[in-house]
N, C-alpha and C positions, 0 to 999 in steps of 0.2 A: 808380239801382243801380249801387254801386261795381264798378268794373272789377277783375278778377282780376289780381293782381300777379304778374308772373313771378318764378321761384325766384331769389332775390338771390345765394344762396350758389352757384349754377349759374352766373350771369351773371358773379360775380365770378371764378371759376375761369377761365371763357373769356377774360375781359379780361387776366388776368394771363399766361394762355398765349400770348396775341397779343402782350403788351408783351415778355415773354421772347424769343419768336421775333424780333420786331424788333431788340431789343438783340444777339442773337447773329448777326444778318444784315441789318444796316442798310441796305444798298444793294439789297435785294431787292424789285423793283417788286410781285411777286405778294404778299408780305407787306403791302406798303401797300395793295393792292386788296382784300385780305381785311379788313383793319382798316377801311377804307372801308365795306364792304359789311356788316360786322357791326354798326358805329356806326349805319348807316342803317335798321335792322331795328325799332327803336322808340325813343321817349325814354327808355325805362326803360336800353336799351342806351348810350345816350349819356350819361345821369348816371352810369352804373356806369364809363363810360370815363373820365369826369371825375375820379371819386374815384380811381380806379388810377393815371392820370397824375399827379395831384398827390402821391400816395404814391411813385411812381417818381422824380419830380423830387427828393424829399427822400432817399430810401434810395439813390440812384443817386450822390449826393454822397458819401454814407458809404461805399458799395462802392468808389468810386474813391481815397477816402483810405486804405482798407484795402489796396487794390493798391498804392498807392505805399509806404505801412509795409512790406509783404511783399516789395516788388520782384519783383511777379509780373506776367507780361505775359498770363497766361490764365486769370482767375479767372471760371468760367463763371457766368451768373446763372441761378439755378434759383428755383422758388416759394419754397423755404425761406429762401435768403438775400436774395431780394426783399421778402419781407414782414418779415423779422426781422434784416436786415443790421445795423442799429444794434445790436443785442443782442451782436454778435461784437467790437464795438470799445469795449466799454466804457472802454478805455484813453484814450480819446481825451477823457474828461471827463465831469462829471456831466450836462452839458447833452445830450449823445449818449444817455447813458441814459435819461434822463427822456423824451426824445424818441422813441426807438425802440418802446415797449410801444404806444404810442397810435396807431401807424400803421395797423395793422389794424383797429383800432376805429374809426378814422375813414374808413378805406375801406367799411366795412359799415354806418356810420350814415347815417340821414337828418337826424338833427338833433344838433349838439354844441353845449356851452357850454364856455367858457375859465375859467381859474383867477379865482374870486372873482365869477364872472358867474352870475346867475340869469336864466333865459331862459323867456318864456312861448310856448307853440306852440299854434296850433290845429289839430286833426288833421282827418282827411277827413270824419269823421262829426260834426263839431261838438265833440266833446270837447276838453278844454284839458289840455295836458301843461305842468308848471313844472318846468323842468330845474334842478337844483342846480348849484354850479359844478363844472367839470371831469366833466361827465356826458354821456353820449351814449345814444339810443335809435334803433331801426331800426323803421319802420312796416310791417307786413305786414297789410293789410286785403284782403279777399277777399268772395265771394259768400256765405258763411255764418259768417264769422269776422271778430272785429276783435281783432288780436293786436300787441302792441307786446313788442320785446325790451330790456330794460334791459341794456345793453352795459357801461356804467361808471357809477358815481356815484349819484345818488338823483333821483327825480321823484314829483312830486305829478300825481295824475290825477284830474280832474273830469269824470266819464264821463256822456256823452249817453244817455238811456235808449232802449234798442232792445231789446224783450224776445226777437225772435228773432234777435239777434246778440249774443251774449255777447262783452263785453269782457275780454281775458286779458293779464296781463303775465307773460312769462317772464324770470326771472334764474338763470343757472346751473341747477340742477335745479329749482328752484321755480316753480309757475305759480300766480298770483292771479288769480280770475274774479269780475267782477261784471256785473250788468246796468245798474244805474244807480246811482253812488254816487260817492263820495270817498275815496282812499285814497293812502297814501305806500308806495313801495318804494325800498329802498336796498341798496347793496352796498358794504360796507366791510370790507376785509381779510378776505374769505372768510366774512363774517357777512351773512346777506341778512335784511333785516328788512321786514315788512309792517304797517303801522298805519293803522287805519279812522278817518275822519274822521266819516262817516256812512253808513247803508247797511249792507249785508252783503257780505261777501267770501269766498269760497270758496279755501282754501289746499291746494296738493296738492305732494307731491314723491315720491321714491323712497325717503327717510328713513322708517324703520319707524314712526315717530310719525305722520305725514303721508301715507303711502300710501292710506288709507281716507279722507282729507280732513278739513280742520278749519275751521268757519264762524266768521269773526270779526264781531263786531258794534261798533256805534258805540264808539270810545274804545280798543278792546282792539289789542294788538299782538302780534306773534309774530317772533322771531329764530331763525333756523336757522343753526348753525355748521357749514358745510360741511366743516371738517377733523376734527372730533370727533363730528358728528352729533348734539350736544346741540341740545335745544330749550328757549328761554326763553319764556316769556307774562306779560304784564302788563295793567294797566288805566291809562289816563290820562283826566285831565279834559278836558271839552270845550275846544277851542282849542289843545290842547298837542300836537297832531299836525303834523307837518312845520314846526315852529317855525323851522327852519332858513331859511324863507323870511322871516322877521323878525330873522334874524342871531341866532338862540338856539339852543343844544343842551340838551336835557334828557336827562340819562342816569339810569337805574334799574339799579345794578350791572351796568353795560356794561363789556366788556373794553377795556383801555386801547388796545390796538393798533387796535380799530375807532373808537374816538375819535379816534385821532392821525389816522387814514387818512382821516375826515371832516374834521377840522379842517384837515389838509393841502390841502384843496380850496380853502382861502382864503390858503394861504401859499406863496410862489413858490418853486419848485424841488420837491426832495424832503426826505423827513424819514427818518431812519435811527434805529432803535432798537437801540442797542448790546448790551442784554441783553436776551434773548427772555423772561427771566422776567418782567421789567417788564411787557412787552406782555400777558401773560397775566392780571395783576391786574386787579380790579374796581373801579370807582369809579361814584359818584353825584355827582348835581348839576346846577344850570343855569349854564351857561357862555354868556359873551356874546362874540359872533363880530366885534364891531366892533373888536376888537384881538385878532386871531386868535392871535399870538405868546404875549401874556399868558395867553390863553385856555389854551394848549397847556401854559405852565407851570404853570397851576391844575390841570390835569389829571393831571400826572405828579408832583406836588407830593407827595401821599399815598403814592407808592410809594418815596420817598427818592430820587427822580431829579431832573436838573436839564436845562435845555435850553440848547443852545449853538448858536448860528448860526454856521457855520464860514465860509462862502461865502454870497453872494445866492443859490446854488443848492443849498446843503446845509445841512440843520439836524439836529443829532445831539442824541438823547436818551440820556443815560448815567446809571449811579448817581453819587451824590455822592461 
């Protein structure tokens, strides 16, 4: 029987509060004792503390640099600037920019993959999760449910069949539920896509079209665009689901910005689309990820745009 996992959001908040207290009063022995007692409550507390400490080690450096730049002696540490400190100092360079948004995700995640990395993970129930590059998931299995939060990127799930314990993947406002099947969920620039390799998957969201639920069968896919509320649906041949595992992307009238977001997981640094109208255009094709920069050029070429790698950290897409 699977043990119930404590509320990870609550533990994360408690750990952040303790870090803030320690930073604001570093010589207080009472604070040290509180931290020691909190960490000793369970292995879950230890794991959360390790994650938050890693984030603090990184964001602390950024906050210290901000202090130097502002010549301030009293920049208080709060939950807001603790978790998002990097976002306030974008002027320090693109490296700081690309690092900061991932800090909160890393603190929440149980499994994370890096740029260009495809990672295979065995879940507590025997299911297999294959993370695409620069992706993250949080596992929340309990007495009556098996739930995964897709925090970033994409993940292909091969679900162990347990009739009494539905398996759900949550991404933004969308929930995809299956009993025993294999399906892919991806989050690319506010476009959440579910594609079924085999079996059945029920998809729900607060979106008007999805409130009552939609059932996807083998080969079917559904994309929900959280900014516009638009729902796209389609059908693919067997073997064409989650082809990113084989370094291929199959696009069927997909938005350019969503494809750029996905391809960017194979390209170092960040990608900037200079003209938002380019990102809104749609393209189709089969794209080879073994040379992601050339793939990016192939995606944006029909829009009349070009790709320019400014530095190793920044790639810009702009009209010709």
